Every structure is written in structure tokens, then in C-alpha cells.
C-alpha positions in Angstrom: 12.4 -11.7 -8.0 12.5 -11.2 -4.3 10.7 -8.9 -1.9 13.2 -6.1 -1.1 12.8 -4.0 2.1 11.6 -1.2 -0.2 8.9 -3.3 -1.8 7.8 -4.5 1.6 7.4 -0.9 2.8 5.3 -0.1 -0.3 3.1 -3.1 0.5 2.7 -1.8 4.0 1.5 1.5 2.7 -0.9 -0.1 0.3 -2.4 -2.1 3.1 -3.3 1.1 5.0 -5.9 2.0 2.4 -9.6 1.3 3.1 -10.8 -0.4 0.0 -14.5 -0.2 1.1 -14.6 3.4 -0.1 -12.8 5.6 -2.7 -13.5 8.7 -0.6 -11.0 7.8 2.0 -7.3 8.4 1.5 -4.2 8.5 3.7 -1.7 11.1 4.7 1.9 10.2 5.5 3.2 13.1 7.7 6.7 14.4 7.6 7.2 12.9 11.1 6.6 9.4 9.8 9.4 6.9 9.5 11.7 7.8 6.6 11.0 4.3 5.1 7.3 5.1 5.0 7.8 8.5 3.5 10.1 7.1 0.8 7.7 4.2 0.0 4.8 6.6 -0.4 6.9 8.8 -2.7 7.7 5.7 -4.8 4.1 4.6 -5.0 3.2 8.1 -6.3 6.0 7.9 -8.9 4.6 4.5 -10.0 1.2 6.1 -10.5 -0.5 4.1 -7.7 -1.5 7.0 -5.4 -2.4 10.6 -6.3 -0.1 12.6 -4.0 3.5 12.3 -3.0 2.5 12.1 0.7 -0.5 9.8 0.2 -3.8 11.0 -1.1 -6.1 8.5 -2.8 -5.5 5.4 -4.8 -5.5 5.6 -8.6 -7.4 2.8 -10.4 -4.1 0.9 -10.8 -3.3 1.6 -7.1 -6.7 0.2 -6.1 -5.9 -3.0 -7.9 -2.5 -3.2 -6.3 -3.9 -2.5 -2.8 -6.6 -5.1 -3.2 -4.0 -7.7 -4.3 -1.7 -6.7 -1.4 -4.5 -6.9 1.1 -5.8 -10.1 -0.2 -2.3 -11.7 -0.1 -1.9 -10.5 3.5 -5.2 -12.0 4.4 -4.2 -15.3 2.8 -0.9 -15.4 4.5 -2.3 -14.5 7.9 -5.0 -17.2 7.8 -4.0 -20.0 10.1 -6.7 -22.4 8.8 -5.6 -22.8 5.3 -7.0 -26.0 3.7 -5.8 -27.5 0.4 
């Protein structure tokens, strides 16, 4: 399995969510990049977010966003020790 451009766009959207609160969602406006709009729609179809244009994370979406954000943190860390 490889990261397709579509999956990378979905990961980008998941990384926009603030995991510190369940009361804060996102809104992807119609003026956003077509790739972001399509990624948000796919996340909704997969049951990860509540609305086709963003909204809030579902419980599965919260887990996915947490893993996506954790992975990004790990990969961006320059001081990785083994």
C-alpha cells in the first residue's frame, strides 16, 4: 500500500482538527482547493467527519486524526533517538 495524493490530502484535513476539544470543528469553504474539498467529502463518506464540508470528528475520526497528527509529529521530529 502506498500513500496516494488523495490519501495525503485526507491526512492534511485530519491534521487541521484541534484534538484538545471535541467542541471545535472545521469548515472547508467552497473557495478552498478542489483537492481539499474532495478530501473532506471522502472523509465524510468514510464516516470520519460529521459533515460533507467538515464539521466535527466522529469517534473513529478522532482516532484517525490522533494517529495522523502523532505520525506527523514523529516524522517532523529532528531529534529521533533509537
